[in-house]
A tleap script that builds the chain and sets N, CA, C and O, in Angstrom:
source leaprc.protein.ff14SB
mol = sequence {
  NMET LEU ASN ASN VAL GLY LYS SER ASP PHE
  LEU HIE ILE LEU VAL ASP THR ASN GLY VAL
  LYS LYS PRO ASN VAL PHE GLY LYS ASP VAL
  PHE THR PHE ILE LEU ALA LEU ASN ASP ARG
  LYS PRO PHE LYS SER TRP GLY CYS SER ASP
  THR THR ARG GLY THR ALA LEU LYS CYS CYS
  LYS ASN ASP SER SER LYS CYS THR GLY LEU
  LEU GLU PHE ASP ASN TRP GLU PHE LYS LYS
  ASP TYR PRO TRP CARG
}
set mol.1.N position { 0.894 -9.002 10.624 }
set mol.1.CA position { 1.732 -8.433 11.637 }
set mol.1.C position { 0.950 -7.325 12.327 }
set mol.1.O position { 0.272 -6.538 11.668 }
set mol.2.N position { 1.041 -7.264 13.613 }
set mol.2.CA position { 0.373 -6.237 14.399 }
set mol.2.C position { 1.414 -5.319 15.003 }
set mol.2.O position { 2.486 -5.765 15.411 }
set mol.3.N position { 1.101 -4.050 15.058 }
set mol.3.CA position { 2.047 -3.082 15.594 }
set mol.3.C position { 1.280 -2.057 16.409 }
set mol.3.O position { 0.378 -1.400 15.890 }
set mol.4.N position { 1.623 -1.918 17.655 }
set mol.4.CA position { 0.999 -0.914 18.506 }
set mol.4.C position { 2.093 -0.334 19.393 }
set mol.4.O position { 2.359 -0.853 20.477 }
set mol.5.N position { 2.717 0.728 18.938 }
set mol.5.CA position { 3.850 1.325 19.633 }
set mol.5.C position { 3.344 2.238 20.741 }
set mol.5.O position { 2.541 3.136 20.486 }
set mol.6.N position { 3.801 2.020 21.953 }
set mol.6.CA position { 3.411 2.878 23.067 }
set mol.6.C position { 1.956 2.697 23.439 }
set mol.6.O position { 1.331 1.695 23.089 }
set mol.7.N position { 1.422 3.673 24.152 }
set mol.7.CA position { 0.022 3.628 24.559 }
set mol.7.C position { -0.808 4.379 23.533 }
set mol.7.O position { -0.569 5.558 23.269 }
set mol.8.N position { -1.772 3.698 22.962 }
set mol.8.CA position { -2.657 4.355 22.011 }
set mol.8.C position { -3.980 3.613 21.972 }
set mol.8.O position { -4.125 2.531 22.542 }
set mol.9.N position { -4.933 4.210 21.295 }
set mol.9.CA position { -6.255 3.616 21.172 }
set mol.9.C position { -6.456 2.956 19.821 }
set mol.9.O position { -7.592 2.785 19.379 }
set mol.10.N position { -5.375 2.584 19.163 }
set mol.10.CA position { -5.526 1.909 17.883 }
set mol.10.C position { -4.471 0.823 17.715 }
set mol.10.O position { -3.434 0.813 18.378 }
set mol.11.N position { -4.780 -0.084 16.806 }
set mol.11.CA position { -3.883 -1.175 16.472 }
set mol.11.C position { -3.593 -1.089 14.983 }
set mol.11.O position { -4.519 -1.024 14.174 }
set mol.12.N position { -2.344 -1.087 14.619 }
set mol.12.CA position { -1.880 -0.990 13.237 }
set mol.12.C position { -1.692 -2.418 12.719 }
set mol.12.O position { -0.897 -3.174 13.278 }
set mol.13.N position { -2.413 -2.795 11.658 }
set mol.13.CA position { -2.380 -4.163 11.142 }
set mol.13.C position { -1.808 -4.159 9.732 }
set mol.13.O position { -2.319 -3.466 8.852 }
set mol.14.N position { -0.753 -4.929 9.517 }
set mol.14.CA position { -0.168 -5.090 8.184 }
set mol.14.C position { -0.557 -6.457 7.651 }
set mol.14.O position { -0.414 -7.463 8.345 }
set mol.15.N position { -1.051 -6.497 6.412 }
set mol.15.CA position { -1.425 -7.752 5.775 }
set mol.15.C position { -0.537 -7.942 4.558 }
set mol.15.O position { -0.527 -7.106 3.655 }
set mol.16.N position { 0.208 -9.038 4.532 }
set mol.16.CA position { 1.044 -9.393 3.382 }
set mol.16.C position { 0.326 -10.523 2.656 }
set mol.16.O position { 0.246 -11.642 3.163 }
set mol.17.N position { -0.194 -10.229 1.473 }
set mol.17.CA position { -1.069 -11.162 0.772 }
set mol.17.C position { -0.388 -12.442 0.314 }
set mol.17.O position { -1.069 -13.431 0.043 }
set mol.18.N position { 0.930 -12.449 0.220 }
set mol.18.CA position { 1.615 -13.670 -0.208 }
set mol.18.C position { 2.682 -14.116 0.794 }
set mol.18.O position { 3.618 -14.829 0.434 }
set mol.19.N position { 2.538 -13.697 2.035 }
set mol.19.CA position { 3.464 -14.132 3.084 }
set mol.19.C position { 4.868 -13.607 2.877 }
set mol.19.O position { 5.055 -12.429 2.572 }
set mol.20.N position { 5.857 -14.470 3.039 }
set mol.20.CA position { 7.254 -14.036 2.969 }
set mol.20.C position { 7.777 -13.915 1.537 }
set mol.20.O position { 8.895 -13.444 1.324 }
set mol.21.N position { 6.975 -14.337 0.555 }
set mol.21.CA position { 7.418 -14.219 -0.841 }
set mol.21.C position { 7.553 -12.754 -1.228 }
set mol.21.O position { 6.843 -11.894 -0.706 }
set mol.22.N position { 8.463 -12.481 -2.140 }
set mol.22.CA position { 8.683 -11.118 -2.628 }
set mol.22.C position { 7.491 -10.665 -3.442 }
set mol.22.O position { 6.761 -11.521 -3.944 }
set mol.23.N position { 7.246 -9.385 -3.607 }
set mol.23.CA position { 8.168 -8.288 -3.411 }
set mol.23.C position { 8.133 -7.674 -2.016 }
set mol.23.O position { 9.046 -6.927 -1.666 }
set mol.24.N position { 7.105 -7.962 -1.198 }
set mol.24.CA position { 6.979 -7.366 0.141 }
set mol.24.C position { 7.066 -5.838 0.083 }
set mol.24.O position { 7.885 -5.216 0.760 }
set mol.25.N position { 6.206 -5.264 -0.737 }
set mol.25.CA position { 6.177 -3.825 -0.989 }
set mol.25.C position { 4.769 -3.302 -0.696 }
set mol.25.O position { 3.777 -3.876 -1.144 }
set mol.26.N position { 4.699 -2.201 0.065 }
set mol.26.CA position { 3.407 -1.564 0.310 }
set mol.26.C position { 2.748 -1.221 -1.016 }
set mol.26.O position { 3.401 -0.721 -1.932 }
set mol.27.N position { 1.469 -1.488 -1.113 }
set mol.27.CA position { 0.720 -1.167 -2.312 }
set mol.27.C position { 0.740 -2.271 -3.349 }
set mol.27.O position { -0.096 -2.280 -4.253 }
set mol.28.N position { 1.674 -3.200 -3.239 }
set mol.28.CA position { 1.735 -4.343 -4.164 }
set mol.28.C position { 1.232 -5.606 -3.483 }
set mol.28.O position { 0.275 -6.223 -3.953 }
set mol.29.N position { 1.855 -5.993 -2.396 }
set mol.29.CA position { 1.405 -7.185 -1.676 }
set mol.29.C position { 1.307 -6.969 -0.169 }
set mol.29.O position { 0.965 -7.894 0.568 }
set mol.30.N position { 1.600 -5.772 0.288 }
set mol.30.CA position { 1.460 -5.432 1.708 }
set mol.30.C position { 0.467 -4.274 1.830 }
set mol.30.O position { 0.613 -3.243 1.172 }
set mol.31.N position { -0.540 -4.461 2.681 }
set mol.31.CA position { -1.586 -3.463 2.851 }
set mol.31.C position { -1.811 -3.216 4.340 }
set mol.31.O position { -1.652 -4.119 5.162 }
set mol.32.N position { -2.180 -1.991 4.673 }
set mol.32.CA position { -2.245 -1.552 6.059 }
set mol.32.C position { -3.675 -1.210 6.467 }
set mol.32.O position { -4.415 -0.562 5.727 }
set mol.33.N position { -4.038 -1.662 7.655 }
set mol.33.CA position { -5.348 -1.378 8.232 }
set mol.33.C position { -5.160 -0.849 9.647 }
set mol.33.O position { -4.108 -1.028 10.260 }
set mol.34.N position { -6.200 -0.194 10.150 }
set mol.34.CA position { -6.201 0.353 11.505 }
set mol.34.C position { -7.440 -0.173 12.233 }
set mol.34.O position { -8.543 -0.167 11.686 }
set mol.35.N position { -7.248 -0.618 13.442 }
set mol.35.CA position { -8.355 -0.954 14.327 }
set mol.35.C position { -8.351 0.103 15.430 }
set mol.35.O position { -7.505 0.085 16.323 }
set mol.36.N position { -9.313 1.024 15.349 }
set mol.36.CA position { -9.390 2.145 16.294 }
set mol.36.C position { -10.426 1.823 17.366 }
set mol.36.O position { -11.589 1.566 17.056 }
set mol.37.N position { -10.007 1.837 18.604 }
set mol.37.CA position { -10.889 1.438 19.694 }
set mol.37.C position { -11.943 2.484 20.019 }
set mol.37.O position { -13.044 2.131 20.441 }
set mol.38.N position { -11.635 3.756 19.836 }
set mol.38.CA position { -12.567 4.833 20.181 }
set mol.38.C position { -12.960 5.615 18.937 }
set mol.38.O position { -12.709 6.817 18.851 }
set mol.39.N position { -13.574 4.940 17.980 }
set mol.39.CA position { -13.924 5.589 16.719 }
set mol.39.C position { -15.279 5.065 16.260 }
set mol.39.O position { -15.657 3.935 16.569 }
set mol.40.N position { -16.006 5.900 15.519 }
set mol.40.CA position { -17.294 5.461 14.974 }
set mol.40.C position { -17.102 4.369 13.935 }
set mol.40.O position { -17.963 3.503 13.780 }
set mol.41.N position { -15.992 4.400 13.229 }
set mol.41.CA position { -15.665 3.379 12.233 }
set mol.41.C position { -14.412 2.667 12.748 }
set mol.41.O position { -13.300 3.053 12.387 }
set mol.42.N position { -14.570 1.642 13.578 }
set mol.42.CA position { -13.413 1.069 14.269 }
set mol.42.C position { -12.400 0.373 13.367 }
set mol.42.O position { -11.206 0.398 13.666 }
set mol.43.N position { -12.837 -0.247 12.275 }
set mol.43.CA position { -11.895 -0.931 11.391 }
set mol.43.C position { -11.854 -0.181 10.077 }
set mol.43.O position { -12.876 -0.033 9.408 }
set mol.44.N position { -10.668 0.295 9.702 }
set mol.44.CA position { -10.576 1.066 8.465 }
set mol.44.C position { -9.229 0.855 7.803 }
set mol.44.O position { -8.272 0.376 8.411 }
set mol.45.N position { -9.190 1.224 6.551 }
set mol.45.CA position { -7.941 1.121 5.804 }
set mol.45.C position { -7.046 2.299 6.144 }
set mol.45.O position { -7.524 3.372 6.513 }
set mol.46.N position { -5.750 2.091 6.017 }
set mol.46.CA position { -4.771 3.139 6.272 }
set mol.46.C position { -4.618 3.945 5.002 }
set mol.46.O position { -4.430 3.379 3.925 }
set mol.47.N position { -4.695 5.227 5.110 }
set mol.47.CA position { -4.528 6.071 3.935 }
set mol.47.C position { -5.586 7.143 3.888 }
set mol.47.O position { -6.081 7.588 4.923 }
set mol.48.N position { -5.922 7.548 2.715 }
set mol.48.CA position { -6.843 8.657 2.514 }
set mol.48.C position { -8.237 8.153 2.169 }
set mol.48.O position { -8.821 8.598 1.181 }
set mol.49.N position { -8.772 7.249 2.948 }
set mol.49.CA position { -10.069 6.659 2.628 }
set mol.49.C position { -11.244 7.517 3.073 }
set mol.49.O position { -12.378 7.246 2.677 }
set mol.50.N position { -11.009 8.537 3.879 }
set mol.50.CA position { -12.097 9.387 4.361 }
set mol.50.C position { -12.258 10.643 3.511 }
set mol.50.O position { -12.860 11.619 3.960 }
set mol.51.N position { -11.731 10.630 2.298 }
set mol.51.CA position { -11.786 11.794 1.412 }
set mol.51.C position { -12.494 11.400 0.120 }
set mol.51.O position { -13.463 10.642 0.156 }
set mol.52.N position { -12.029 11.899 -1.010 }
set mol.52.CA position { -12.582 11.517 -2.305 }
set mol.52.C position { -11.677 10.483 -2.964 }
set mol.52.O position { -10.543 10.281 -2.529 }
set mol.53.N position { -12.174 9.829 -4.010 }
set mol.53.CA position { -11.350 8.855 -4.711 }
set mol.53.C position { -10.134 9.526 -5.334 }
set mol.53.O position { -9.040 8.961 -5.315 }
set mol.54.N position { -10.311 10.716 -5.884 }
set mol.54.CA position { -9.192 11.443 -6.488 }
set mol.54.C position { -8.084 11.728 -5.484 }
set mol.54.O position { -6.902 11.586 -5.796 }
set mol.55.N position { -8.468 12.125 -4.290 }
set mol.55.CA position { -7.483 12.363 -3.235 }
set mol.55.C position { -6.818 11.059 -2.818 }
set mol.55.O position { -5.610 11.026 -2.582 }
set mol.56.N position { -7.596 9.982 -2.725 }
set mol.56.CA position { -7.037 8.677 -2.356 }
set mol.56.C position { -6.050 8.191 -3.416 }
set mol.56.O position { -5.023 7.603 -3.076 }
set mol.57.N position { -6.347 8.429 -4.698 }
set mol.57.CA position { -5.434 8.046 -5.781 }
set mol.57.C position { -4.129 8.823 -5.677 }
set mol.57.O position { -3.047 8.246 -5.787 }
set mol.58.N position { -4.230 10.128 -5.467 }
set mol.58.CA position { -3.035 10.963 -5.318 }
set mol.58.C position { -2.220 10.524 -4.099 }
set mol.58.O position { -0.993 10.441 -4.160 }
set mol.59.N position { -2.902 10.251 -3.014 }
set mol.59.CA position { -2.261 9.804 -1.780 }
set mol.59.C position { -1.494 8.498 -2.023 }
set mol.59.O position { -0.364 8.343 -1.561 }
set mol.60.N position { -2.106 7.574 -2.740 }
set mol.60.CA position { -1.485 6.285 -3.052 }
set mol.60.C position { -0.271 6.466 -3.956 }
set mol.60.O position { 0.751 5.807 -3.765 }
set mol.61.N position { -0.377 7.354 -4.936 }
set mol.61.CA position { 0.756 7.608 -5.838 }
set mol.61.C position { 1.951 8.181 -5.079 }
set mol.61.O position { 3.101 7.879 -5.398 }
set mol.62.N position { 1.670 9.008 -4.072 }
set mol.62.CA position { 2.736 9.656 -3.306 }
set mol.62.C position { 3.306 8.786 -2.193 }
set mol.62.O position { 4.449 8.981 -1.779 }
set mol.63.N position { 2.521 7.829 -1.705 }
set mol.63.CA position { 2.957 6.992 -0.577 }
set mol.63.C position { 2.263 5.636 -0.683 }
set mol.63.O position { 1.093 5.505 -0.322 }
set mol.64.N position { 2.976 4.638 -1.173 }
set mol.64.CA position { 2.361 3.333 -1.426 }
set mol.64.C position { 1.849 2.653 -0.162 }
set mol.64.O position { 1.050 1.721 -0.253 }
set mol.65.N position { 2.288 3.094 1.011 }
set mol.65.CA position { 1.774 2.495 2.247 }
set mol.65.C position { 0.329 2.913 2.510 }
set mol.65.O position { -0.333 2.341 3.377 }
set mol.66.N position { -0.161 3.903 1.772 }
set mol.66.CA position { -1.519 4.402 1.973 }
set mol.66.C position { -2.482 3.966 0.874 }
set mol.66.O position { -3.564 4.538 0.744 }
set mol.67.N position { -2.110 2.970 0.087 }
set mol.67.CA position { -2.950 2.525 -1.030 }
set mol.67.C position { -4.165 1.716 -0.602 }
set mol.67.O position { -5.081 1.524 -1.401 }
set mol.68.N position { -4.195 1.243 0.618 }
set mol.68.CA position { -5.355 0.491 1.080 }
set mol.68.C position { -6.603 1.364 1.026 }
set mol.68.O position { -7.695 0.865 0.754 }
set mol.69.N position { -6.455 2.660 1.282 }
set mol.69.CA position { -7.580 3.587 1.193 }
set mol.69.C position { -8.151 3.657 -0.210 }
set mol.69.O position { -9.369 3.700 -0.380 }
set mol.70.N position { -7.292 3.669 -1.219 }
set mol.70.CA position { -7.754 3.683 -2.611 }
set mol.70.C position { -8.468 2.381 -2.944 }
set mol.70.O position { -9.515 2.398 -3.592 }
set mol.71.N position { -7.921 1.266 -2.513 }
set mol.71.CA position { -8.568 -0.020 -2.782 }
set mol.71.C position { -9.947 -0.092 -2.132 }
set mol.71.O position { -10.870 -0.681 -2.695 }
set mol.72.N position { -10.087 0.497 -0.966 }
set mol.72.CA position { -11.402 0.531 -0.321 }
set mol.72.C position { -12.388 1.336 -1.169 }
set mol.72.O position { -13.531 0.916 -1.347 }
set mol.73.N position { -11.957 2.494 -1.698 }
set mol.73.CA position { -12.804 3.286 -2.594 }
set mol.73.C position { -13.222 2.478 -3.811 }
set mol.73.O position { -14.349 2.602 -4.289 }
set mol.74.N position { -12.317 1.655 -4.308 }
set mol.74.CA position { -12.555 0.897 -5.539 }
set mol.74.C position { -13.149 -0.486 -5.281 }
set mol.74.O position { -13.047 -1.380 -6.121 }
set mol.75.N position { -13.770 -0.653 -4.116 }
set mol.75.CA position { -14.436 -1.906 -3.771 }
set mol.75.C position { -13.478 -3.095 -3.819 }
set mol.75.O position { -13.839 -4.180 -4.274 }
set mol.76.N position { -12.240 -2.871 -3.338 }
set mol.76.CA position { -11.175 -3.881 -3.218 }
set mol.76.C position { -10.766 -4.463 -4.566 }
set mol.76.O position { -10.395 -5.632 -4.674 }
set mol.77.N position { -10.843 -3.610 -5.597 }
set mol.77.CA position { -10.433 -3.981 -6.951 }
set mol.77.C position { -9.224 -3.151 -7.352 }
set mol.77.O position { -9.095 -1.998 -6.940 }
set mol.78.N position { -8.345 -3.729 -8.148 }
set mol.78.CA position { -7.222 -2.977 -8.712 }
set mol.78.C position { -7.689 -2.399 -10.046 }
set mol.78.O position { -7.688 -3.095 -11.061 }
set mol.79.N position { -8.086 -1.135 -10.046 }
set mol.79.CA position { -8.568 -0.474 -11.266 }
set mol.79.C position { -7.404 -0.192 -12.210 }
set mol.79.O position { -6.239 -0.320 -11.831 }
set mol.80.N position { -7.730 0.193 -13.440 }
set mol.80.CA position { -6.704 0.435 -14.465 }
set mol.80.C position { -5.700 1.500 -14.055 }
set mol.80.O position { -4.532 1.428 -14.436 }
set mol.81.N position { -6.140 2.487 -13.283 }
set mol.81.CA position { -5.233 3.577 -12.901 }
set mol.81.C position { -4.508 3.322 -11.578 }
set mol.81.O position { -3.861 4.227 -11.050 }
set mol.82.N position { -4.604 2.111 -11.036 }
set mol.82.CA position { -3.897 1.786 -9.790 }
set mol.82.C position { -2.394 1.896 -10.044 }
set mol.82.O position { -1.884 1.245 -10.956 }
set mol.83.N position { -1.676 2.698 -9.266 }
set mol.83.CA position { -0.284 3.036 -9.609 }
set mol.83.C position { 0.784 1.986 -9.308 }
set mol.83.O position { 1.893 2.108 -9.829 }
set mol.84.N position { 0.516 0.980 -8.510 }
set mol.84.CA position { 1.585 0.063 -8.083 }
set mol.84.C position { 1.335 -1.360 -8.559 }
set mol.84.O position { 1.201 -2.266 -7.737 }
set mol.85.N position { 1.272 -1.571 -9.839 }
set mol.85.CA position { 1.044 -2.922 -10.395 }
set mol.85.C position { 2.323 -3.683 -10.504 }
set mol.85.O position { 2.323 -4.831 -10.948 }
savepdb mol mol.pdb
quit
C-alpha cells in the first residue's frame, strides 16, 4: 500500500508480508518504508534507523510501526530480543 498525503517529497510504503491474512499488525507482519525524493538515502525504513541499535530497539518497543528500523539494524533478521513475535 502506498500513502502520500498532500504535497510532500516522500512516499510512505506499507508492506504486509502475508497479505490480507491476520494479524495485520505493525511490527509483526506489516512494515513501513519511506521513499524520499530529496534525500541522500532515498529508500529507508520507517523508524529509528539513523541512530544506534539500542535506540532502534527502544523505539520499536514503544511504537511497533517503527520496527522496520530495528530490522534494518539487525540485517533483516528477527533477533532474540525482537519485541513483537
